[in-house]
C-alpha positions in Angstrom: 0.1 0.0 0.1 3.0 2.2 0.0 2.7 3.8 -3.7 -1.0 4.0 -4.6 -0.1 4.8 -8.1 -1.2 1.9 -10.4 -2.1 -0.3 -7.8 -5.4 -1.2 -9.2 -4.0 -2.5 -12.3 -2.7 -6.2 -12.1 -1.0 -8.3 -14.7 -3.2 -10.2 -17.0 -5.1 -13.3 -15.6 -4.6 -12.2 -11.9 -7.6 -11.0 -9.9 -8.0 -7.7 -9.0 -7.3 -6.8 -5.2 -11.1 -6.2 -4.3 -11.8 -9.3 -5.8 -9.4 -11.3 -3.2 -11.2 -9.6 -0.6 -14.4 -10.8 -1.6 -13.0 -14.4 -1.9 -11.5 -14.1 1.6 -14.9 -12.9 3.1 -16.7 -15.6 1.1 -14.9 -18.4 3.0 -15.1 -16.6 6.4 -18.9 -16.1 5.7 -19.3 -19.5 4.8 -17.7 -20.8 8.2 -19.9 -18.4 10.1 -23.0 -19.9 8.3 -22.0 -23.4 8.8 -21.9 -22.5 12.8 -25.1 -20.7 12.4 -26.6 -23.7 10.7 -25.4 -26.0 13.6 -26.8 -23.6 16.2 -30.2 -23.6 14.6 -30.1 -27.5 14.4 -29.0 -27.7 18.2 -32.2 -25.6 19.3 -34.5 -27.4 17.3 -33.2 -30.7 18.8 -33.3 -29.3 22.0 -36.8 -28.0 21.8 -37.9 -31.7 20.7 -36.2 -33.4 23.4 -37.8 -31.4 26.1 -41.2 -31.2 24.7 -41.1 -35.1 24.8 -39.3 -35.5 28.0 -42.6 -36.4 29.9 -43.8 -38.9 27.5 -41.0 -40.4 25.8 -38.4 -42.6 27.4 -34.9 -41.8 26.6 -35.7 -38.5 25.0 -32.3 -37.4 24.5 -31.5 -40.2 22.0 -32.1 -38.9 18.5 -34.9 -40.8 16.6 -35.1 -39.5 13.1 -32.4 -40.8 10.6 -31.5 -37.2 10.0 -30.8 -36.2 13.7 -29.2 -39.5 14.3 -26.5 -38.7 11.4 -26.3 -35.3 13.1 -25.5 -36.5 16.5 -23.1 -39.0 15.1 -21.5 -36.3 13.1 -21.3 -34.1 16.1 -20.0 -36.5 18.4 -17.1 -37.4 16.0 -16.2 -33.8 15.5 -16.3 -33.2 19.2 -14.0 -36.3 19.9 -11.5 -35.1 17.1 -11.6 -31.3 18.1 -11.0 -32.1 21.8 -8.2 -34.3 21.5 -4.8 -33.0 22.9 -1.6 -35.2 22.8 0.3 -35.5 25.8 4.3 -34.9 25.8 6.7 -35.8 28.4 10.2 -34.1 28.6 12.7 -34.6 31.6 9.8 -35.5 34.2 7.6 -32.7 32.9 4.2 -33.5 31.1 2.8 -31.1 28.6 0.0 -31.1 26.5 -0.4 -29.9 22.8 -3.3 -27.4 21.9 -6.5 -29.4 21.2 -6.8 -30.4 17.6 -10.1 -28.6 16.8 -8.6 -24.8 17.6 -5.5 -25.7 16.0 -7.1 -26.9 12.7 -9.4 -23.9 12.5 -6.2 -21.7 12.8 -4.3 -23.7 10.2 -7.2 -23.6 7.8 -7.3 -19.7 8.6 -3.5 -19.2 7.9 -3.9 -21.4 4.6 -6.7 -19.1 3.5 -4.5 -16.0 4.0 -1.5 -17.5 2.1 -3.9 -18.5 -0.8 -5.4 -15.1 -1.0 -2.1 -13.5 -0.9 -0.1 -15.5 -3.4 -2.9 -16.7 -5.8 -1.7 -16.5 -9.2 1.4 -14.5 -8.2 5.0 -16.1 -8.0 7.1 -14.8 -4.9 10.2 -16.2 -6.5 9.7 -13.5 -9.5 10.9 -10.0 -8.1 8.9 -8.2 -10.6 5.8 -9.6 -8.7 7.0 -8.6 -5.4 5.1 -5.2 -5.6 1.9 -7.1 -6.5 2.3 -9.3 -3.5 2.8 -6.2 -1.2 -0.2 -4.5 -2.5 -2.3 -7.8 -2.2 -1.2 -8.7 1.3 -1.9 -5.1 2.6 -5.5 -5.5 1.0 -5.8 -8.7 2.8 -4.5 -7.5 6.0 -6.9 -4.6 6.2 -10.2 -6.7 5.1 -9.5 -8.8 8.5 -10.1 -5.9 10.7 -14.0 -6.2 10.9 -13.6 -9.8 12.0 -11.2 -9.0 14.7 -13.5 -6.6 16.3 -16.6 -8.5 15.9 -14.9 -11.5 17.7 -13.9 -9.0 20.5 -17.4 -7.4 21.4 -19.2 -8.9 24.3 -22.6 -8.4 22.4 -21.5 -9.4 18.9 -23.2 -10.4 15.6 -21.1 -13.6 15.5 -21.9 -14.9 19.1 -25.7 -14.1 18.4 -25.8 -16.3 15.2 -23.5 -19.0 16.3 -24.6 -19.2 19.8 -21.1 -18.9 21.2 -20.4 -16.6 24.2 -17.7 -13.8 23.8 -15.8 -15.6 26.3 -15.2 -18.5 24.1 -14.6 -16.3 21.1 -11.9 -14.6 23.0 -8.9 -17.0 22.1 -10.0 -16.7 18.2 -10.2 -13.0 18.5 -6.4 -13.2 19.9 -5.5 -15.7 17.2 -7.1 -13.9 14.3 -5.1 -10.9 15.4 -1.8 -12.8 15.3 -2.8 -13.8 11.8 -3.4 -10.3 10.9 0.3 -9.6 12.2 1.7 -12.4 9.9 -0.2 -10.8 6.9 1.4 -7.4 7.8 4.6 -9.3 8.0 4.1 -10.3 4.6 3.3 -6.8 3.3 6.1 -5.0 4.8 8.5 -7.9 4.0 7.9 -7.9 0.2 7.9 -4.1 0.1 11.3 -3.7 2.1 12.7 -6.3 -0.2 12.0 -4.6 -3.3 13.2 -1.4 -1.9 16.6 -3.1 -0.7 17.3 -4.3 -4.1 17.9 -0.6 -5.2 19.2 0.4 -1.6 16.1 2.5 -1.1 14.9 1.3 2.5 16.5 4.3 4.2 15.3 6.8 1.8 11.4 5.7 2.0 11.5 5.3 6.0 13.0 8.9 6.5 11.1 10.9 3.6 7.7 8.8 2.5 5.0 9.7 5.0 2.9 6.9 3.9 5.7 4.3 4.9 6.1 5.9 8.1 2.5 5.7 8.8 2.6 2.1 8.0 5.4 1.4 10.1 3.8 3.0 13.0 0.5 0.9 12.6 2.6 -2.2 12.2 4.7 -1.3 15.4 1.7 -0.5 17.5 0.1 -4.0 16.3 3.3 -5.9 17.2 2.7 -4.3 20.9 -0.9 -5.2 20.8 0.0 -8.9 20.2 2.8 -9.2 22.4 1.2 -7.3 25.3 -2.0 -9.9 24.9 0.1 -12.9 25.7 -1.2 -14.5 28.7 1.9 -14.2 31.1 2.0 -10.3 30.3 -1.6 -10.0 30.3 -1.9 -11.3 33.9 0.8 -9.3 35.4 -1.9 -6.4 35.9 -5.3 -7.0 34.0 -6.5 -3.3 34.7 -3.4 -2.0 33.1 -3.8 -4.4 30.2 -7.2 -3.0 29.7 -6.5 0.4 29.7 -3.3 0.2 27.6 -5.0 -2.2 25.1 -8.0 0.3 24.4 -5.3 3.2 24.0 -3.2 1.1 21.8 -6.2 -0.1 19.6 -7.3 3.6 18.9 -3.7 4.4 18.0 -3.4 1.5 15.3 -6.8 2.5 13.8 -5.8 6.2 13.5 -2.4 5.3 11.7 -4.0 2.7 9.8 -6.7 4.9 8.6 -4.2 7.4 7.0 -2.0 4.6 5.8 -4.6 2.7 3.6 -6.1 4.4 0.4 -9.4 6.1 0.4 -11.0 3.3 -1.4 -10.1 0.7 1.2 -11.2 2.6 4.1 -14.5 0.8 4.5 -12.7 -1.7 6.2 -11.8 0.6 9.1 -15.3 2.3 9.3 -17.1 -1.3 9.6 -15.0 -2.3 12.6 -15.5 1.1 14.2 -19.4 0.6 13.4 -19.3 -2.6 15.1 -17.4 -1.4 18.2 -19.9 1.4 18.5 -22.7 -0.6 18.4 -21.3 -3.2 20.8 -20.8 -0.2 23.3 -24.3 1.3 22.6 -25.8 -2.0 23.4 -23.7 -2.4 26.6 -24.7 1.1 27.6 -28.3 0.6 27.4 -28.2 -2.6 29.5 -25.8 -0.9 32.1 -28.5 2.1 32.3 -31.2 -0.1 32.6 -29.5 -2.4 35.1 -28.2 0.2 37.3 -30.5 3.2 37.2 -32.9 3.0 40.4 -35.7 5.2 38.7 -36.2 2.1 36.4 -37.1 -0.2 39.1 -40.1 0.0 41.5 -38.2 -1.5 44.6 -35.2 0.4 44.3 -34.2 3.4 46.3 -31.6 6.0 45.8 -29.7 6.6 42.6 -28.2 3.2 41.8 -30.2 0.3 42.0 -27.7 -2.2 43.2 -26.3 -2.3 46.5 -23.9 -5.3 47.7 -22.8 -6.8 51.1 -19.3 -7.8 51.4 -18.9 -10.9 54.0 -15.5 -13.0 54.6 -15.8 -16.5 54.3 -12.2 -17.4 55.3 -8.8 -16.0 55.0 -9.0 -15.3 51.2 -12.5 -15.4 49.9 -15.4 -13.0 49.8 -19.2 -13.7 49.4 -20.7 -10.6 47.7 -24.5 -10.6 47.6 -26.8 -8.1 45.8 -30.7 -8.8 47.1 -33.6 -7.7 44.8 -31.6 -7.6 41.6 -32.8 -5.7 39.0 -32.1 -8.4 36.2 -32.7 -11.9 35.5 -30.2 -14.5 34.4 -29.6 -18.1 33.6 -27.2 -20.6 35.3 -23.7 -20.4 34.3 -23.7 -16.8 33.5 -21.4 -14.0 34.8 -21.4 -10.2 34.9 -18.9 -7.4 35.6 -19.1 -6.0 39.0 -17.6 -2.4 39.9 -17.3 -0.8 43.1 -15.5 2.5 42.7 -15.7 3.4 46.2 -13.5 0.3 47.0 -11.7 -0.2 43.5 -11.9 2.8 41.4 -12.0 2.6 37.8 -11.9 -1.3 37.7 -14.7 -3.7 36.7 -14.4 -7.6 36.8 -16.2 -10.5 35.7 -17.5 -12.7 38.6 -19.5 -15.9 38.1 -23.1 -15.8 39.4 -23.3 -18.5 42.1 -27.1 -18.2 42.6 -30.3 -18.6 40.6 -33.0 -15.9 39.9 -35.3 -18.0 42.3 -33.1 -17.2 45.1 -34.0 -13.5 44.7 -30.5 -12.5 45.0 -27.2 -12.1 43.1 -24.5 -14.1 44.9 -20.6 -14.3 44.3 -17.8 -16.1 45.7 -14.8 -14.1 45.0 -11.0 -15.3 45.8 -8.7 -12.5 47.1 -6.0 -12.1 44.9 -4.6 -8.4 44.5 -6.2 -5.3 42.9 -9.8 -5.1 43.4 -10.6 -8.4 44.8 -8.0 -7.9 47.6 -9.7 -4.6 48.4 -13.3 -6.4 48.6 -11.9 -8.7 51.0 -10.2 -6.1 53.4 -13.6 -4.1 53.2 -15.5 -7.1 54.2 -13.2 -8.1 57.1 -13.4 -4.4 58.3 -17.2 -4.4 58.0 -17.5 -7.6 60.1 -14.7 -7.2 62.6 -17.1 -5.2 65.1 -20.0 -7.9 65.0 -20.4 -9.8 68.1 -21.0 -13.0 66.1 -20.5 -14.4 62.6 -24.3 -14.5 62.3 -24.8 -10.9 63.6 -26.5 -7.8 61.9 -24.9 -7.6 58.2 -23.1 -4.5 57.0 -25.0 -1.9 55.0 -22.9 -2.5 52.0 -21.9 -0.6 49.2 -23.3 0.7 45.8 -22.3 -1.1 42.8 -22.5 -1.1 39.2 -23.1 -4.3 37.2 -22.9 -5.0 33.7 -24.3 -8.2 32.1 -25.1 -11.1 32.5 -22.8 -12.6 29.7 -22.1 -16.2 28.6 -23.9 -18.2 26.3 -24.5 -21.9 27.5 -26.1 -24.7 25.4 -29.1 -25.9 27.6 -27.9 -28.8 29.6 -31.5 -30.2 30.6 -31.6 -31.7 27.0 -28.8 -34.3 28.0 -29.6 -37.6 30.0 -26.2 -37.6 31.8 -24.1 -34.4 32.9 -20.7 -34.5 34.6 -19.3 -31.3 36.6 -16.0 -30.8 37.8 -14.7 -27.7 39.6 -12.0 -26.5 41.9 -12.6 -24.2 44.6 -14.6 -21.2 43.5 -15.3 -22.9 40.0 -18.1 -24.4 42.0 -19.8 -21.1 41.5 -20.3 -22.0 37.9 -21.4 -25.7 38.3 -23.4 -25.3 41.5 -25.8 -23.2 39.9 -26.1 -25.5 36.7 -26.7 -28.5 39.1 -29.5 -26.8 41.0 -31.1 -25.4 37.8 -31.3 -29.1 36.3 -32.9 -30.0 39.5 -35.5 -27.5 39.4 -36.3 -27.9 36.0 -37.2 -31.8 36.9 -39.4 -30.4 39.6 -41.1 -28.6 37.1 -40.9 -25.6 39.5 -39.2 -23.3 36.5 -41.4 -21.3 34.3 -41.6 -22.1 30.4 -38.5 -20.8 28.8 -39.1 -18.0 26.4 -37.7 -17.6 22.9 -36.9 -15.0 20.9 -38.4 -17.0 17.9 -42.4 -17.1 18.1 -43.7 -20.6 18.6 -40.3 -22.0 20.1 -40.8 -21.2 23.7 -39.5 -24.4 25.7 -41.7 -26.1 28.2 -40.3 -27.1 31.6 -38.7 -30.0 32.6 -35.5 -32.0 31.7 -34.2 -35.2 30.0 -31.4 -35.5 32.6 -31.5 -38.7 34.6 -27.9 -38.8 36.0 -25.8 -35.8 37.7 -22.2 -36.6 38.7 -20.9 -33.4 40.7 -17.3 -33.4 41.7 -15.8 -30.5 43.8 -12.2 -30.0 44.9 -11.2 -27.7 47.6 -8.3 -27.4 49.8 -10.2 -26.5 53.2 -13.2 -28.2 54.7 -14.4 -24.5 55.7 -15.1 -24.2 51.8 -17.8 -26.6 51.9 -20.0 -24.3 53.9 -20.0 -22.2 50.9 -22.7 -24.2 49.4 -23.7 -26.5 52.2 -27.4 -25.3 52.1 -27.7 -25.7 48.5 -26.1 -29.3 48.4 -28.7 -30.3 51.2 -31.3 -28.7 49.3 -30.5 -30.9 46.2 -30.3 -34.0 48.0 -33.6 -33.3 49.3 -35.3 -32.3 46.0 -33.6 -35.4 44.4 -35.0 -37.7 47.2 -38.5 -36.1 46.6 -38.3 -36.7 43.0 -37.6 -40.3 43.4 -40.2 -40.9 45.7 -42.7 -39.6 43.2 -41.4 -41.9 40.6 -38.9 -39.5 38.7 -36.0 -41.5 37.4 -32.9 -39.5 38.6 -29.7 -40.0 40.5 -27.2 -37.2 41.7 -23.8 -38.5 42.6 -21.8 -35.7 44.9 -18.2 -35.8 45.6 -16.3 -33.2 47.5 -12.6 -33.5 48.0 -10.8 -31.7 50.5 -6.7 -31.8 49.7 -4.8 -29.5 52.1 -6.7 -29.2 55.4 -4.0 -29.4 58.1 -6.7 -28.9 60.8 -8.5 -32.0 59.5 -5.3 -34.2 59.5 -4.2 -33.4 62.9 -7.6 -33.0 64.8 -8.4 -36.7 63.8 -5.8 -38.2 66.0 -7.8 -38.1 69.3 -10.7 -40.0 67.4 -8.2 -42.7 65.9 -7.0 -43.8 69.4 -10.1 -45.1 70.7 -11.5 -46.1 67.3 -11.9 -49.8 66.9 -9.9 -51.6 64.1 -12.9 -53.3 62.7 -16.5 -52.4 62.8 -19.3 -55.1 61.8 -22.7 -54.4 60.5 -25.7 -55.5 62.1 -25.8 -59.1 60.4 -21.9 -59.5 61.2 -20.5 -58.8 57.7 -17.9 -56.2 57.5 -19.1 -55.4 53.7 -22.5 -54.7 52.7 -24.0 -57.1 50.2 -24.7 -56.2 46.7 -28.2 -56.2 47.2 -27.6 -53.6 50.2 -25.5 -51.4 47.9 -28.2 -51.4 45.3 -30.8 -50.4 47.7 -28.8 -47.5 48.7 -30.3 -44.0 47.4 -27.7 -41.9 49.1 -24.2 -42.7 50.1 -22.0 -40.4 52.2 -18.6 -41.5 52.0 -15.6 -39.4 53.6 -12.3 -40.2 53.2 -9.0 -38.7 55.2 -5.5 -40.3 54.5 -2.2 -39.1 55.7 1.3 -40.6 55.9 2.0 -40.9 59.4 5.7 -41.6 59.0 6.3 -38.3 57.4 7.6 -35.6 59.9 7.7 -32.6 57.8 5.5 -29.8 58.4 4.5 -29.4 54.7 1.0 -28.9 53.5 -0.9 -32.1 53.9 -1.7 -32.3 50.3 2.1 -32.5 49.4 2.6 -35.8 51.5 2.9 -38.6 49.1 1.4 -42.1 49.9 4.1 -44.6 50.9 2.0 -47.6 51.0 -1.1 -47.6 48.9 -1.4 -51.5 48.9 -1.9 -51.1 53.0 -5.1 -49.1 52.0 -8.2 -51.3 52.5 -12.1 -50.6 51.9 -13.6 -49.0 54.9 -16.4 -50.3 57.1 -19.8 -50.1 55.5 -21.6 -49.3 58.9 -21.1 -48.0 62.3 -22.2 -49.9 65.4 -26.0 -49.4 66.0 -26.7 -48.1 62.6 -29.9 -49.3 60.7 -29.7 -50.9 57.5 -33.2 -50.5 56.4 -33.8 -48.3 53.3 -36.3 -46.1 55.3 -33.8 -45.3 57.9 -31.2 -44.6 55.1 -33.4 -41.9 53.8 -34.3 -40.4 57.1 -31.2 -40.3 59.1 -29.4 -37.6 57.4 -26.4 -36.1 58.9 -25.8 -32.3 58.4 -23.1 -32.1 55.7 -20.9 -30.1 58.2 -21.3 -32.8 60.9 -20.0 -35.8 59.0 -16.6 -37.2 59.9 -14.2 -40.0 58.5 -12.0 -42.4 59.5 -9.9 -45.0 57.4 -9.5 -48.3 59.5 -6.0 -49.5 58.5 -2.6 -49.6 60.4 -1.1 -46.5 61.5 -1.0 -44.8 58.1 -4.5 -43.7 57.3 -7.8 -43.4 59.0 -11.5 -43.1 59.0 -13.9 -41.6 61.4 -17.2 -43.2 61.4 -20.3 -40.8 61.4 -22.7 -40.9 64.2 -25.7 -41.4 62.2 -25.2 -42.3 58.8 -24.4 -45.6 56.9 -21.2 -45.2 54.9 -21.2 -46.4 51.4 -19.1 -49.3 50.2 -17.7 -47.4 47.5 -13.7 -47.2 47.7 -12.1 -44.3 46.2 -9.6 -44.8 43.4 -5.9 -44.5 44.3 -3.4 -43.8 41.5 0.1 -44.8 42.0 2.4 -41.5 43.0 -0.8 -39.2 43.5 -1.7 -37.6 46.8 -4.4 -38.5 49.1 -7.9 -37.0 49.0 -10.5 -36.3 51.8 -13.7 -37.2 50.2 -17.4 -36.7 51.0 -19.5 -38.6 48.5 -23.5 -38.0 48.8 -25.8 -39.8 46.0 -29.6 -39.4 46.0 
């Protein structure tokens, strides 16, 4: 793009520059169209499954040939795209990126290379100028795609059903592909000038070249500063500099490209303005109290901050002015505590709770300020259950995230660590409420496609890994409610099972606090019929199992965290007793004698290396945890309903 004269004239048989831009967007548009078609088919299939869930057994299974082919194709693509090859190097284990994203970016790079070099010979120095022009045209026409992928309310996400958070990686890699195209553009121009020793003259005297170098330099900074290690150093600084750099890049690019090509500058600016306008409308509606009957003051949202332990804060907004679905998140800003910052937090509650609730880990910056404020607000209270603090006015932006409805699947597995349960817990609760039929009919943007209440789900596996036992209290009431709801559904004849496991990996208080229990514990505990193991029939009759496992290597005298102590003799670990003295084995008593989640204890009955404390009012499940060689021991609570 550095010498505009004659740029529209190409060699005979070589497509024009504008035609190659059209070819590029024809392929990109086709890819978006395929994703949109898949999204529409998924929505139709979802509607059919839920509509027939009450009358057709196994409604999750496709019945027509078309949807069977669709399900098979989707499964094959999913298995292929998620595959990641493990690598080992000097006792270190690595995983290559998943095949799906890699193939997408390889295909995108191939598209760029083909569009740049089609019917042009890079070995012929007489065509270097043509390659320089075309690569510049292909580079600038990628700008709308990059901005579309960056918007939180963008058109691509709307049609494909993919949230912005799942498009962020694609935004970064398309920007890197743009930088690759710019390198081709600059490389061929500099190569041509170098043949005549003309590089220095162009850089010093040609304004068009100077603006191009400026735009390329800013783009290089944008890409390098977006690398994860640099981005995580200070996210607030990254956001500010990213926006400023982006505006500088667009300014330099605007004055670098020819006037006929500036449509590719105005289009992304229009998309960006549309995204900001829609977000501003939602922001005003959600935060201005004049638009909500039950709100007082100027802002409609007021949040309380409660310290949960030494590093976590519970943020609660009562009577929220917005609605949301399980698994979504929003951006929360509290400028009196953390000026000029807004952070995304996953919503840990459901709309039926009547409150927005977040569990936030205190790291640095705003989250650390939230935690310190919560400590001060609660420090003067006589008890932890005393009067809540009055809270602070906050701004919310959202909700965001698009999640494929999970209630259309018969089996679900949720795995989370620590605060990741703020994502999985609402999803599990939402499924159970759908099974109960207590949620209203889900509205749809399309007439006649409102989805009725209900769920196809028959089995839920929930796994939660935390460091401290105190973390279980974050969602203890929700877990108990899920168990009660599932038991009620099963008593009504509804075919559903929930399997809940909580692993506590690093609680020194648990490890040291059990020794007094171990000293007086019997070495072998029998059931009422004298057997140390429950029979297969008894296991099958169990509708709820509570299994807690605490293990430690007593031979270790180090004061390291308990989760770093390796097993010395895994073969010595045996199955725990299935019941404690005096426990009833009847099905009725198993359902009625529920111990509160926080009152259950555990004990392994084996030698001096590992222990288990028997609950005082519950039958233990006979299911044994899986121990892997060289892995660390877990403390486990296993509840199934």
